[in-house]
C-alpha positions as CSV (number, residue, x, y, z in Angstrom):
1,M,28.6,4.0,53.2
2,I,26.8,4.6,49.9
3,Q,23.4,6.3,49.9
4,I,21.2,5.9,46.8
5,K,18.6,8.6,46.1
6,E,15.9,8.4,43.5
7,I,15.8,11.6,41.4
8,R,12.4,13.0,40.5
9,P,11.9,14.1,36.9
10,V,11.7,17.8,37.8
11,K,14.2,20.4,36.7
12,S,15.7,21.2,40.1
13,E,16.6,17.5,40.7
14,L,17.4,16.5,37.1
15,K,19.9,19.3,36.8
16,R,22.1,17.6,39.5
17,F,21.7,14.3,37.6
18,V,22.6,15.8,34.3
19,T,25.6,17.9,35.4
20,F,27.3,15.3,37.6
21,P,29.6,14.0,34.9
22,I,30.2,17.5,33.4
23,D,31.1,19.3,36.6
24,T,32.5,16.4,38.8
25,L,33.6,13.2,37.0
26,Y,35.0,14.7,33.7
27,H,35.6,18.3,34.6
28,D,39.3,18.1,33.5
29,S,39.0,15.4,30.8
30,P,40.2,16.5,27.3
31,Y,38.2,13.6,25.7
32,Y,34.8,13.8,27.3
33,V,32.2,15.7,25.2
34,P,29.1,16.7,27.2
35,S,25.6,16.9,25.8
36,L,23.9,20.2,26.0
37,V,22.4,20.3,29.5
38,S,19.1,21.7,28.1
39,D,18.8,18.9,25.6
40,E,19.5,16.2,28.1
41,M,17.0,17.7,30.6
42,R,14.3,17.6,27.9
43,T,15.2,14.0,27.1
44,L,14.7,12.9,30.7
45,Q,11.4,14.7,31.3
46,P,8.1,12.9,30.5
47,G,6.4,16.1,29.5
48,E,9.1,16.9,27.0
49,N,10.2,13.6,25.4
50,P,7.5,11.8,23.3
51,A,9.3,8.5,23.9
52,F,7.5,8.4,27.2
53,D,4.4,7.4,25.3
54,Y,5.8,3.9,25.4
55,C,8.7,4.2,27.8
56,E,9.1,4.5,31.5
57,A,12.2,5.4,33.5
58,A,13.7,6.0,36.9
59,Y,16.8,7.9,37.8
60,F,19.2,7.3,40.7
61,M,22.2,9.0,42.2
62,A,24.8,7.6,44.6
63,Y,26.2,9.7,47.4
64,R,29.1,9.2,49.9
65,D,29.3,11.6,52.8
66,G,26.9,13.8,51.1
67,R,28.9,14.1,47.9
68,P,27.7,12.7,44.5
69,V,29.7,9.7,43.3
70,G,27.6,8.2,40.6
71,R,24.3,8.2,38.6
72,I,22.2,5.8,36.5
73,A,18.9,5.6,34.7
74,G,16.7,2.6,34.4
75,I,14.6,2.5,31.3
76,I,11.9,0.2,29.9
77,N,11.0,0.6,26.2
78,R,7.8,-1.4,25.9
79,L,7.7,-1.0,22.1
80,V,11.1,-2.6,21.6
81,N,10.1,-5.4,24.1
82,E,7.0,-6.1,22.2
83,R,9.0,-6.4,18.9
84,S,11.7,-8.6,20.4
85,G,9.6,-10.7,22.7
86,K,11.9,-10.0,25.6
87,Q,11.3,-8.5,29.0
88,E,14.3,-6.3,28.9
89,G,15.2,-3.4,31.1
90,R,17.8,-0.9,29.9
91,F,20.4,1.1,31.8
92,G,21.7,4.3,30.6
93,F,23.0,7.7,31.5
94,V,25.4,5.9,33.8
95,D,28.6,7.4,35.3
96,F,30.5,6.5,38.5
97,I,33.8,6.9,40.2
98,D,36.3,4.0,40.1
99,D,34.8,2.3,43.2
100,A,33.2,-1.2,43.3
101,E,30.9,-0.3,46.2
102,V,29.5,2.6,44.2
103,A,29.1,0.6,40.9
104,D,27.4,-2.3,42.8
105,A,25.0,0.0,44.6
106,L,23.9,1.7,41.4
107,F,23.4,-1.4,39.4
108,Q,21.8,-3.3,42.2
109,T,19.3,-0.5,42.5
110,V,18.4,-0.5,38.8
111,A,18.3,-4.3,38.7
112,Q,15.8,-4.3,41.6
113,W,13.7,-1.6,39.9
114,A,13.7,-3.5,36.6
115,R,12.8,-6.8,38.4
116,G,9.9,-5.0,40.1
117,K,8.6,-4.1,36.6
118,G,8.7,-7.8,35.5
119,M,12.0,-7.5,33.5
120,T,14.2,-10.6,33.2
121,C,17.4,-9.0,31.9
122,L,19.2,-5.7,32.0
123,T,21.1,-4.3,28.9
124,G,23.0,-1.1,28.2
125,Q,24.2,1.5,27.9
126,L,21.1,2.4,25.9
127,G,18.8,5.3,25.9
128,F,15.1,5.6,25.3
129,T,15.5,5.3,21.5
130,D,18.3,5.2,19.0
131,M,18.2,9.0,18.9
132,D,19.9,8.9,22.3
133,K,23.6,8.0,23.0
134,E,24.3,4.3,23.3
135,G,27.1,1.9,23.8
136,M,29.7,1.9,26.5
137,L,33.2,2.8,25.3
138,V,35.6,-0.2,25.5
139,E,38.4,1.0,23.2
140,G,39.5,4.5,22.2
141,F,39.8,6.1,25.6
142,D,42.5,8.5,24.3
143,Q,40.2,9.8,21.5
144,V,38.0,12.9,21.7
145,G,34.3,11.9,21.7
146,T,31.6,13.2,19.4
147,Q,28.4,15.0,20.2
148,A,26.4,11.9,19.3
149,T,28.3,9.2,21.3
150,I,29.3,8.3,24.9
151,Y,32.7,8.8,26.4
152,N,33.5,7.0,29.6
153,H,36.6,6.2,31.7
154,E,38.5,3.0,31.0
155,Y,37.5,1.4,34.3
156,Y,33.8,1.3,33.4
157,P,33.9,-2.0,31.3
158,R,36.1,-3.6,33.9
159,H,33.4,-3.1,36.5
160,M,30.7,-4.3,34.1
161,E,32.6,-7.6,33.7
162,R,33.3,-7.9,37.4
163,M,29.5,-7.5,38.1
164,G,28.8,-10.4,35.7
165,F,27.7,-8.4,32.6
166,V,28.6,-9.9,29.2
167,K,28.8,-8.6,25.7
168,D,25.5,-8.4,23.8
169,V,26.8,-6.4,20.7
170,D,29.7,-4.2,19.8
171,W,29.8,-1.1,17.6
172,V,32.9,0.2,15.9
173,E,33.8,3.8,14.7
174,F,36.3,5.0,12.2
175,R,38.3,8.2,11.5
176,V,38.4,8.8,7.8
177,K,40.8,11.1,5.9
178,V,38.8,13.5,3.7
179,P,40.4,13.0,0.2
180,P,41.1,16.1,-1.9
181,E,38.6,14.8,-4.5
182,V,36.1,12.0,-4.8
183,P,37.9,8.7,-5.2
184,E,37.8,7.8,-8.9
185,K,36.1,4.4,-8.5
186,M,33.5,5.9,-6.2
187,H,32.9,8.7,-8.7
188,R,32.4,6.1,-11.5
189,V,30.0,4.2,-9.4
190,A,28.0,7.3,-8.7
191,A,27.7,8.1,-12.4
192,I,26.5,4.6,-13.1
193,V,23.9,4.9,-10.3
194,R,22.6,8.1,-11.8
195,Q,22.2,6.5,-15.2
196,R,21.0,3.0,-14.4
197,V,19.1,3.4,-11.1
198,G,17.7,6.7,-12.1
199,V,18.2,8.5,-8.8
200,D,20.2,11.7,-8.0
201,T,21.1,14.0,-5.2
202,I,19.5,17.4,-4.5
203,K,20.4,20.4,-2.4
204,Y,18.4,22.9,-0.5
205,T,19.2,26.5,0.3
206,N,16.0,27.1,2.3
207,R,15.4,25.3,5.6
208,R,11.7,25.9,5.7
209,K,11.3,24.4,2.3
210,L,13.5,21.4,3.3
211,V,11.3,20.8,6.4
212,R,8.1,21.2,4.3
213,D,9.3,18.8,1.5
214,Y,11.4,16.2,3.4
215,G,11.4,16.8,7.1
216,E,9.0,14.0,7.8
217,A,10.3,11.8,5.0
218,I,13.9,11.9,6.4
219,F,12.8,10.3,9.7
220,K,10.4,7.8,8.1
221,L,13.3,6.7,5.9
222,I,15.5,6.3,9.0
223,N,12.7,4.1,10.5
224,E,12.6,2.0,7.4
225,A,16.4,1.7,6.9
226,Y,17.2,0.9,10.6
227,D,14.2,-1.3,11.4
228,Q,16.1,-4.5,11.7
229,L,19.1,-3.1,13.6
230,F,19.9,-4.1,17.2
231,G,17.3,-2.8,19.7
232,Y,15.8,-0.3,17.2
233,S,12.9,1.7,18.5
234,P,10.8,3.0,15.6
235,L,10.0,6.7,15.9
236,S,6.3,7.6,16.3
237,D,4.7,10.5,14.4
238,K,4.9,12.6,17.6
239,Q,8.6,11.8,17.9
240,I,9.2,12.6,14.3
241,E,7.6,16.0,14.7
242,H,9.7,16.5,17.9
243,Y,13.0,15.8,16.1
244,I,12.1,17.8,13.1
245,K,11.8,20.9,15.4
246,M,14.8,19.9,17.5
247,Y,17.4,19.1,14.8
248,V,16.5,20.0,11.2
249,P,16.6,23.8,11.6
250,F,20.2,23.5,12.7
251,L,21.5,21.2,10.0
252,P,24.1,22.9,7.7
253,L,22.4,22.5,4.3
254,D,25.6,22.0,2.4
255,D,26.4,19.0,4.7
256,L,23.1,17.3,4.0
257,S,22.7,15.0,1.0
258,L,19.3,13.8,-0.2
259,V,18.9,11.1,-2.8
260,V,15.6,11.1,-4.7
261,K,13.8,9.5,-7.6
262,P,12.6,11.6,-10.5
263,D,9.2,11.9,-8.8
264,G,10.8,13.3,-5.7
265,E,10.6,10.2,-3.5
266,L,13.4,10.1,-1.0
267,V,15.5,6.9,-1.2
268,G,18.6,7.9,0.7
269,V,20.0,10.5,3.1
270,G,23.4,11.4,4.4
271,I,23.4,13.7,7.5
272,T,26.7,15.3,8.5
273,L,27.6,18.1,10.8
274,P,30.8,20.1,11.6
275,S,32.2,18.6,14.8
276,L,30.8,20.3,17.9
277,S,33.2,18.4,20.2
278,Q,35.5,21.3,21.1
279,G,32.7,23.8,21.3
280,L,30.8,21.5,23.7
281,I,33.9,20.9,25.8
282,K,34.6,24.6,26.1
283,S,31.0,25.4,26.8
284,R,30.7,22.6,29.4
285,G,27.3,21.8,27.9
286,R,25.8,25.2,28.6
287,L,24.7,27.8,26.1
288,F,25.1,30.7,28.5
289,P,26.9,32.9,29.3
290,M,29.4,32.2,26.5
291,G,28.7,28.6,25.4
292,W,26.8,29.7,22.4
293,W,29.9,31.5,21.1
294,H,32.0,28.3,21.2
295,L,29.3,26.4,19.4
296,L,28.9,29.1,16.8
297,K,32.7,29.0,16.1
298,A,32.4,25.3,15.6
299,F,29.7,25.9,13.0
300,K,31.1,29.0,11.3
301,G,34.8,29.0,12.0
302,H,37.6,26.8,10.6
303,N,36.8,23.3,11.7
304,P,39.0,20.4,10.5
305,V,36.5,17.7,11.5
306,V,33.1,16.7,10.2
307,D,30.9,14.2,11.9
308,L,29.2,11.6,9.7
309,L,26.1,11.3,11.8
310,L,24.2,8.8,9.7
311,I,23.4,7.4,6.3
312,A,20.1,5.8,5.7
313,V,19.0,4.1,2.4
314,K,15.7,2.4,1.6
315,P,16.3,-1.4,1.9
316,E,15.4,-2.1,-1.8
317,Y,18.2,0.3,-2.8
318,H,20.9,-1.5,-0.7
319,S,23.8,-2.6,-2.8
320,K,22.8,-0.3,-5.7
321,G,25.6,2.3,-5.0
322,V,23.4,4.9,-3.3
323,N,26.1,5.5,-0.7
324,A,28.6,6.3,-3.5
325,L,26.2,8.9,-4.8
326,I,26.0,10.5,-1.3
327,F,29.8,10.8,-0.9
328,D,30.1,12.0,-4.5
329,D,27.9,14.9,-3.4
330,L,29.4,15.5,0.0
331,I,33.2,15.3,-0.6
332,P,33.4,18.4,-2.7
333,C,31.4,20.2,0.1
334,F,33.8,18.9,2.7
335,N,36.8,20.2,0.8
336,R,35.2,23.6,0.3
337,F,34.7,24.0,4.0
338,G,38.2,22.8,4.8
339,Y,37.3,19.5,6.6
340,Q,40.4,17.3,6.9
341,W,38.9,14.4,8.9
342,A,35.6,12.7,9.2
343,D,34.4,10.8,12.3
344,T,31.9,8.1,11.5
345,G,28.9,7.2,13.6
346,H,28.9,3.9,15.5
347,E,28.3,0.9,13.2
348,L,27.5,-2.6,14.3
349,E,30.8,-4.6,14.1
350,D,29.2,-7.2,11.8
351,N,27.6,-4.7,9.4
352,E,30.0,-5.5,6.6
353,R,27.8,-3.8,4.0
354,V,28.2,-0.4,5.7
355,Q,31.9,-0.8,6.5
356,Q,32.8,-1.8,2.9
357,Q,32.2,1.8,1.9
358,W,35.4,2.9,3.8
359,Q,37.6,0.9,1.4
360,Y,37.8,3.9,-0.9
361,F,39.4,6.0,1.8
362,D,42.4,6.3,4.1
363,Y,40.8,5.3,7.4
364,R,41.4,3.6,10.7
365,Q,39.2,2.1,13.4
366,N,39.6,4.4,16.5
367,K,36.8,3.4,18.9
368,R,34.7,0.4,19.9
369,R,31.7,0.5,22.2
370,R,29.6,-2.2,23.7
371,A,26.1,-3.1,24.9
372,F,26.4,-5.3,28.0
373,T,23.7,-7.6,29.2
374,K,22.9,-9.7,32.3
375,E,20.1,-11.9,33.4
376,L,18.2,-10.7,36.4
C-alpha cells in the first residue's frame, strides 16, 4: 500500500524530499547529476525564493512500508497564468521508482491539489521559473546530464503516457565539438557585425565591477529575449537581485561574453561554465565534507567540457549576427582552457533561428526533453 505524506517547507522535512533521488533512486547512476542540496533547499522555501511572491507550491512524498519510493511538487505560477490566460498547475521535482501504483498515487495527489486551487490542467516537468530545471528527458538516457537540466530514468515518460499525459512541447540539446579556431565564415560574419551594426564584445577581470555595470542588465536582457518562449516567467526585480547574488559571483569571467553598443548598452550575452557534472556526481550534491574539492577541480582543473548555459540577444538584434560575435569571442577562450566539447542548453525543437548557429560546427543532437500536459 502506498502512503502519501505532504512535506512541510521546513529544512528537516525538505531535506528528505531533496535527497531522495540522490541517495536512493540514482545513488549508483553514472548519468544523474544532482543539484546542490543547499541550492534546491533554498528554491523550495518560501522565505528564500522570491518566486513565492507570485507562486505557491505543495510537496509530497510516497512511502511503501515506511520507505520512500517517490516525490513530486505541485506548483502554481500565477504570473504565467495571467499572461497565458490558462488555469494551469505545474508539476516538478518529480522522481519515482518504476511502479504504476507509486506514479499514480503521486500524480493523483498533485492533480487533486491543483483542482482544489481552481486549475484545469497539469503541465510539467516545470519549476517555479525558467531559472529552475525543466523538461522530462525522453531521449538521451545514456548521456551524462548537466547541472542545469533534469536526468530521469527511461521509464518516466512511459508512465506519463500511460496516465494520459500528452506532449505539450519538446526541447532538444546538442553536443558540439569545440573547433581549434573560429570557423572562417563565423569569423567573417563577426567582423561585419562589428563594422555595420556597431556593437562589440567586452571582457571583465573584476567581478564587483561586472555586477555594478551589468549584473542587473544581464537578467533584464534575459527577460526581454525570452519573453515569448514557452511558459516564460519574467524575473521580478527581487528575483534579479537574488540571482545576481547567487550566480554572478561564481561565473568564470573568461567564459562570459557581453555584446554592447558604443554607449555601453547591453544587447547580447553568452553565459558558459566549465561542466560541473562530474564534480556534482562525486560530491553527491553536498559541499561538505569534500564536495567543494570536487567542484573546485571542475572549475580549476583540466575539464574537457564546457556548458553553454544560455545566449540572450535583444529582439531587435535578432538575425544581425550577434551570436557569431559571441562565439568569435568565446571560442579562443575555450581553446585556451582546453575545452574539447560544449553541451548546449535545451532549445525548443522549433526554434530554428537558434539551431541554425550550430551549422558552423561538428555537432549532434544527444538529448530530447518534454513538457507533458493533461486536462484535469
